C-alpha positions, 0 to 999 in steps of 0.5 A: 701640898693642895690643901684644899683637897686635904679639906675635902677629904678631912670631910669625906672622912667625918661623914663617912666613918659615922654614916654607913657607907664606908670611909676607906671605900670613899677614901680611894674611890675620892682619891684614885677614881676622882682624883683629889687628893692623889698627890697622897701616895705610898707611905704617906697615903696610909699614914694620912688616911690615919690622921684623918681617923685619929681626927673622927676618934677625937670626935667619940671621945668628945661626944661620947665623953660622959658616957665614957667616964660612966662605963669606965667607972661602972666597970671598973667597980660595978662590973657588969652589975649597971647597963653601963657596965656591962657595955663597956666589957661589950664593947671589949668583948665585941673588938676582939675580933676583928682586932686578931684579923686585922692583925694577922691579915691587915696586910693582905687586906690593904694589897688586895682589896685597896687597889681592886675598886670593882669589889670595892663598888660591889661591896658599897653596893650590895652592903647598902642593900644589906645594911636596909634588909636588916634595918627595915625587915627587924622590930625594934626591940631591945635596948641596951639593958636588954643585951647580951653577951651573945649580941655583942660577940655577934656583933664584934664577928660582924665588924670582921667584915669592914677591914674589905673597903666597902663594907663599912664598919659601922654598917655592918654593926649596926646591921648586925644589932639591928637582925638582934633587933637592937633600937636603932638609936642604940645599935648606932651608939653601940656602933660608935662606943665600938670605933674607939678601941678599933681606931686607937688601935689602928692609930697606934699600930701604924705609929709603932709600925711605921714612919707615920711621925716623921711624915707628920714633922715633914708636912705638919700642914695635911696632917693638921688640917686633915685631922681638925675637919675630920674632927669637925665634921665628925662632931656633926655627923654623930649628931645628924644621925642620932636624931635622923635615925629616931624618924626615918630608916636606912634607904636612903644610905641604900641609894646613896650606895648604890648611886655613888658605886655606879657613878664610880664604875661610869668613871673608872670606865671612861678613865 
């Protein structure tokens, strides 16, 4: 078991889950094209990916612990009368589209897209441009206070695209939020809030459906290192993005997406 490569994949997951660059695409590219973690195959590969996502879920819960407590308290005692209560139920509503499509088409998406590297690279490039344009062409006029149920539904529907590696869950939700004129910081926060139920659901389904628990007990070191590293790097990445977008737009992520897609295609061509 190469723990150095496990460490690298943990860092990749922690960074790519929260930046709008697609964690699923990066894990596939690093493992299948660059050869980092290529020893992870079959059921172990999928279980390890879920474990990395669990690490980033913990990062979300820890970083926004006070926010979630306030949202839960207001949501269940005051309903939508307060901003925090309203956002809780908007997160619930926005989670439904991706949850339904994910349950119904998860196997089809995994079977068709996870090994289609050209489509993944194209999705990285195209979505990078879309995110940049959605952010650049729309003014920042709305905060959580002005956010509507319609906004939450549209953002939730956009999240369905993230089932295809390369589109990015954070990327699609941030792009949709910016089209709706939500301020950059609130758009990023709503995207982070949305990741909690989505990732938690994915982890729970994987545990119930497969042999994840037995794989963890058989290879505990890889899972422990992966979860811890993705957790720590995820915490740092959340803090970085929330600070970065206060003074910058998303052009750096567009250029990065175009660059990594091009590099992956070149490596794939000569592999």
